[in-house]
C-alpha positions, 0 to 999 in steps of 0.5 A: 450415736457416736456423735452423742458419745463425743458430745457427752465426753467433750462435756465431761472434759470441759466440766472437769477443767472448770471444776479444776480451775475453781478449786485452784482459785479457791486454794489461792484465795484461802492461802491469801486469807491465811497470809492476811491474818 
């Protein structure tokens, strides 16, 4: 049971990291589009 909880927490951490990276990429791309206008 401990292994399952550990794997689940690891999965949530990786998902959060991926989401934050995607958000940062979206923000940077939006800023670049605004500057190009």
